[in-house]
C-alpha positions as CSV (number, residue, x, y, z in Angstrom):
1,X,102.3,49.0,99.0
2,X,103.4,51.8,96.6
3,X,105.6,54.7,97.5
4,X,102.5,56.9,97.6
5,X,100.7,54.9,100.3
6,X,101.4,53.8,103.8
7,X,99.6,53.3,107.1
8,X,99.8,56.8,108.6
9,X,98.3,59.3,106.2
10,X,94.9,60.6,105.1
11,X,92.0,58.3,104.6
12,X,90.8,58.1,101.0
13,X,88.3,55.4,100.1
14,X,89.6,53.1,102.9
15,X,93.3,53.7,101.9
16,X,95.6,55.9,104.0
17,X,97.8,57.9,101.7
18,X,101.1,59.4,102.8
19,X,100.5,62.8,101.2
20,X,99.0,64.6,98.3
21,X,97.9,62.4,95.3
22,X,97.2,64.4,92.2
23,X,95.3,62.5,89.5
24,X,97.5,60.3,87.4
25,X,100.3,60.0,90.0
26,X,101.4,56.7,91.6
27,X,104.4,57.7,93.8
28,X,105.5,60.5,96.0
29,X,108.1,61.6,93.4
30,X,105.4,61.8,90.7
31,X,103.0,63.6,93.1
32,X,105.7,66.2,93.9
33,X,106.6,66.8,90.3
34,X,102.9,67.2,89.3
35,X,102.2,69.7,92.1
36,X,105.4,71.7,91.0
37,X,104.2,71.7,87.4
38,X,100.7,72.8,88.3
39,X,101.8,75.7,90.4
40,X,104.3,76.8,87.8
41,X,101.4,76.9,85.3
42,X,99.2,79.2,87.4
43,X,101.9,81.4,88.9
44,X,101.2,84.4,86.6
45,X,97.6,84.6,87.7
46,X,98.0,83.1,91.2
47,X,97.7,86.3,93.3
48,X,94.7,87.6,91.4
49,X,92.8,84.3,91.6
50,X,93.6,83.8,95.3
51,X,91.9,87.1,96.1
52,X,89.1,86.6,93.6
53,X,88.1,83.1,94.6
54,X,88.4,83.7,98.3
55,X,86.5,87.1,98.0
56,X,89.8,88.6,99.4
57,X,89.3,86.7,102.7
58,X,92.7,85.2,102.3
59,X,94.3,88.5,103.3
60,X,92.5,88.4,106.6
61,X,93.7,84.8,107.2
62,X,97.3,85.8,106.7
63,X,96.8,88.9,108.9
64,X,95.5,86.6,111.7
65,X,98.5,84.4,111.3
66,X,100.9,87.3,111.7
67,X,99.1,88.5,114.8
68,X,99.4,85.0,116.4
69,X,103.2,84.8,115.7
70,X,103.9,88.5,116.4
71,X,105.8,87.8,119.6
72,X,108.3,85.6,117.9
73,X,108.7,88.0,115.0
74,X,109.3,90.9,117.4
75,X,112.3,89.2,119.0
76,X,115.3,90.6,117.0
77,X,117.3,87.5,117.7
78,X,114.8,85.0,116.3
79,X,115.3,83.3,113.0
80,X,112.1,82.7,111.0
81,X,111.3,81.2,107.6
82,X,108.1,81.1,105.5
83,X,108.1,77.7,103.8
84,X,106.0,77.2,100.6
85,X,106.1,81.0,100.4
86,X,104.6,81.1,96.9
87,X,104.5,84.6,95.6
88,X,105.4,86.0,99.1
89,X,102.2,87.5,100.6
90,X,102.6,86.0,104.0
91,X,106.4,86.6,104.1
92,X,105.8,90.3,103.1
93,X,103.5,90.7,106.1
94,X,106.0,88.9,108.4
95,X,109.0,91.0,107.3
96,X,107.1,94.2,107.8
97,X,106.1,93.1,111.3
98,X,109.6,91.9,112.2
99,X,111.3,95.0,110.7
100,X,114.1,92.8,109.3
101,X,114.7,90.3,106.5
102,X,113.6,86.7,107.2
103,X,113.8,83.6,105.0
104,X,111.4,82.5,102.2
105,X,111.5,79.2,100.4
106,X,109.4,77.3,97.8
107,X,110.1,74.4,95.4
108,X,108.3,76.1,92.5
109,X,110.7,78.5,90.7
110,X,108.0,80.5,88.9
111,X,106.4,81.2,92.2
112,X,109.7,82.3,93.7
113,X,110.3,84.5,90.7
114,X,107.0,86.2,91.3
115,X,107.9,86.7,95.0
116,X,111.3,88.2,94.0
117,X,109.7,90.8,91.7
118,X,107.2,91.7,94.4
119,X,109.9,92.1,97.0
120,X,112.0,94.3,94.7
121,X,109.1,96.5,94.0
122,X,108.3,96.9,97.7
123,X,111.9,97.4,98.8
124,X,111.9,94.3,101.0
125,X,114.9,92.1,101.5
126,X,114.1,88.7,102.8
127,X,116.3,86.2,100.9
128,X,114.4,83.5,98.8
129,X,115.7,80.1,98.0
130,X,114.4,77.0,96.2
131,X,114.0,74.0,98.4
132,X,111.9,70.9,99.0
133,X,110.0,71.0,102.3
134,X,110.8,67.3,102.9
135,X,114.6,67.9,102.7
136,X,115.4,71.4,103.8
137,X,119.0,72.5,103.2
138,X,119.2,73.8,106.8
139,X,121.0,72.6,109.9
140,X,119.0,71.0,112.7
141,X,117.6,73.3,115.4
142,X,118.5,76.4,113.4
143,X,115.1,78.2,113.3
144,X,112.8,79.7,115.9
145,X,109.8,80.0,113.7
146,X,108.5,78.2,110.6
147,X,105.3,79.3,108.8
148,X,103.4,77.5,106.0
149,X,100.4,79.1,104.3
150,X,98.3,76.8,102.1
151,X,101.4,74.7,101.2
152,X,101.5,71.8,103.6
153,X,98.5,70.1,102.0
154,X,100.6,69.7,98.8
155,X,103.4,67.7,100.5
156,X,103.9,64.3,99.0
157,X,104.4,62.9,102.5
158,X,102.8,64.6,105.4
159,X,104.5,62.7,108.2
160,X,108.0,63.2,106.7
161,X,107.2,66.9,106.3
162,X,106.3,67.3,110.0
163,X,109.4,65.4,111.0
164,X,111.6,67.7,108.9
165,X,110.0,70.8,110.4
166,X,110.6,69.4,113.8
167,X,114.2,68.7,112.9
168,X,114.9,72.2,111.8
169,X,113.2,74.0,114.7
170,X,115.1,74.8,117.9
171,X,113.7,73.6,121.2
172,X,111.0,76.1,122.1
173,X,110.5,77.0,118.5
174,X,107.1,77.7,116.9
175,X,105.4,76.1,113.9
176,X,102.4,77.9,112.3
177,X,100.5,76.0,109.6
178,X,97.7,77.9,107.9
179,X,95.7,75.4,105.7
180,X,92.3,74.8,104.2
181,X,90.1,72.7,106.4
182,X,86.7,71.1,106.5
183,X,84.0,73.3,108.1
184,X,82.6,71.6,111.2
185,X,79.1,72.8,110.4
186,X,77.5,70.3,108.1
187,X,75.2,72.9,106.3
188,X,78.0,75.3,105.7
189,X,80.3,72.4,104.6
190,X,77.8,71.3,102.0
191,X,77.6,74.9,100.6
192,X,81.4,75.2,100.6
193,X,81.8,71.8,98.9
194,X,79.4,72.9,96.1
195,X,81.3,76.1,95.6
196,X,84.8,74.5,95.6
197,X,83.7,71.5,93.4
198,X,81.6,73.3,90.8
199,X,82.3,77.0,90.9
200,X,86.0,77.4,91.8
201,X,87.4,75.0,89.2
202,X,85.5,76.7,86.4
203,X,86.5,80.2,87.2
204,X,90.1,79.2,88.2
205,X,90.5,77.1,85.0
206,X,89.1,79.8,82.8
207,X,91.3,82.6,84.1
208,X,94.5,80.6,84.7
209,X,94.3,78.4,81.7
210,X,94.9,75.3,83.9
211,X,91.6,73.5,84.7
212,X,93.7,70.7,86.3
213,X,95.2,72.9,88.9
214,X,91.9,74.3,90.1
215,X,90.2,70.8,90.0
216,X,93.2,69.6,92.1
217,X,92.6,72.2,94.8
218,X,89.2,71.0,96.1
219,X,90.2,67.4,95.7
220,X,93.3,68.0,97.8
221,X,91.3,69.7,100.5
222,X,88.9,66.8,100.7
223,X,91.8,64.3,101.2
224,X,93.4,66.4,103.8
225,X,92.4,65.7,107.5
226,X,90.2,68.0,109.4
227,X,91.7,70.4,111.9
228,X,91.2,68.1,115.0
229,X,92.8,65.1,113.2
230,X,95.7,67.2,111.9
231,X,96.3,68.4,115.4
232,X,96.8,64.8,116.5
233,X,99.3,64.2,113.7
234,X,101.4,67.2,114.8
235,X,101.4,65.9,118.4
236,X,102.4,62.4,117.2
237,X,105.5,63.9,115.5
238,X,106.8,65.3,118.8
239,X,105.3,68.8,119.0
240,X,103.6,70.1,122.1
241,X,101.0,72.8,123.0
242,X,99.3,72.3,119.6
243,X,96.2,74.4,119.2
244,X,94.2,75.5,116.2
245,X,91.9,78.4,115.2
246,X,89.0,77.9,112.8
247,X,88.8,80.8,110.3
248,X,85.8,81.8,108.3
249,X,83.5,79.1,109.7
250,X,86.2,76.5,109.3
251,X,87.1,77.0,105.6
252,X,90.7,77.4,106.9
253,X,92.4,76.5,110.1
254,X,95.6,77.9,111.7
255,X,97.6,75.4,113.7
256,X,100.2,76.7,116.2
257,X,102.6,74.2,117.8
258,X,105.7,74.3,119.9
259,X,108.8,72.1,119.8
């Protein structure tokens, strides 16, 4: 069995893969490097394409996430981090709600550079740092809240990722993962799959200049488990009170869990 496969990941043609598997990769290390490269390529047009390709619905998804974690953010003593923060949209909303700097991290430097420029322009102060979500440079039980918006799907090993998030959270801490999902309605799912497979890659590739990145996106969503199965994974890694909200007919799902 290669480093990119084991017996507790996503089903893909009868094989259960440990994490994301971009085309042409054969190990977790290769997968992580390819994802890092692709996001670096699209970073300059990332925000514009997010809003265009989602018809700006992504802003509502992030707003819903902030509402669901507002109680933790409102506690002045809580420590929170937005992991896989990208260019910072969710972290911006979180800092504004909390009224204080939080933490932001990503493993793609061009994304972090975009976030830093945005924070400087808006007068926000959350510190940003480069880190791999599978090996965070943080002490165990040091955070009260971890959020991830559309980044967990790109982990090269999902189980290791959940275990690392569990390690860093304090007892009673909250995990919030906003991720693309598979719509439960079969008719809507067929429509969404046509859009994501045939329309999204063409527009995204044309504008960003990276057709590979926007072909990878729908492929990675298809390989990722649906919301009910992902909930079971989170429970198996030691979290409790795991619940999820379907958003926009199930295009996305927000999972909230407690340690």
